[in-house]
C-alpha positions in Angstrom: 0.0 0.1 0.2 2.8 2.5 1.1 3.2 4.1 -2.2 5.7 7.2 -0.8 8.8 6.2 0.8 10.2 7.3 4.0 12.6 9.5 1.6 9.9 10.8 0.4 8.0 11.6 3.1 11.1 13.7 4.5 11.7 15.5 1.4 8.5 16.5 1.8 8.5 17.5 5.4 11.6 19.7 4.4 9.5 21.7 1.6 6.9 22.0 4.0 9.9 22.5 6.8 8.6 21.0 9.0 10.6 18.9 12.3 9.0 15.3 12.0 9.9 12.5 14.9 10.3 8.9 13.6 6.3 8.2 14.6 5.4 11.0 12.5 7.0 10.1 9.6 5.5 6.3 9.5 2.1 8.0 10.4 2.4 10.7 7.1 3.7 8.2 5.0 0.7 5.8 5.6 -1.6 8.4 5.5 -0.2 10.6 2.0 0.0 7.1 0.4 -3.6 6.1 1.7 -4.8 9.5 -0.5 -2.8 9.1 -3.6 -4.2 5.6 -3.4 -7.9 7.0 -3.5 -6.5 9.8 -5.9 -5.4 6.7 -8.4 -9.0 5.3 -8.1 -10.4 8.1 -8.7 -8.2 8.6 -12.1 -9.9 5.3 -13.0 -13.8 7.2 -12.8 -15.2 7.4 -16.7 -15.8 11.1 -17.0 -16.6 10.7 -20.7 -19.8 12.7 -21.9 -19.3 15.1 -18.3 -18.1 18.8 -19.5 -15.7 20.0 -17.4 -16.9 22.3 -14.7 -15.5 25.0 -11.8 -18.4 24.1 -9.6 -20.4 21.2 -9.3 -23.5 23.5 -7.7 -25.3 26.3 -9.5 -24.0 29.9 -8.6 -25.9 32.9 -9.5 -25.3 36.4 -7.9 -26.6 37.6 -5.4 -25.5 41.1 -5.3 -28.1 43.9 -6.2 -27.7 45.4 -9.7 -25.9 48.6 -9.6 -28.3 51.3 -9.6 -28.0 55.4 -10.2 -28.4 57.2 -7.0 -27.6 60.4 -5.4 -24.7 60.9 -3.5 -24.0 63.4 -0.9 -22.2 66.4 -2.0 -18.8 67.3 -1.7 -19.3 69.3 1.2 -21.4 66.7 3.5 -18.9 64.2 2.4 -16.0 66.3 3.9 -17.6 67.2 7.0 -15.4 64.7 9.5 -12.9 64.6 7.4 -10.3 65.2 9.5 -8.1 67.3 6.8 -9.3 68.8 3.2 -7.6 70.3 0.3 -9.5 71.6 -2.6 -11.9 70.0 -2.0 -10.7 66.2 -1.3 -9.8 64.7 1.5 -6.1 65.1 2.3 -4.1 62.0 3.6 -0.5 61.6 4.3 1.8 59.6 1.9 2.2 56.2 2.7 4.9 54.9 1.5 6.4 51.3 2.4 
């Protein structure tokens, strides 16, 4: 059943920057091998005639439609602004 060797598990752990005990390596060897077995089993399923899809369930947009509405005038929008200049919000530059 074990498709992965302990060396492959150690390589995966190294790539993931994980420090594993010998018991954890053995456990992950079994678990990852079981996942690979399941993926191999899924590869054998006949999907002829099934169109590719990004989602298994139908999706619909739940957002409201855009509608033109009146907005605040400039004076009301800037009323509580800590600083304003020339009809705009004034903020300090953020350069990181």
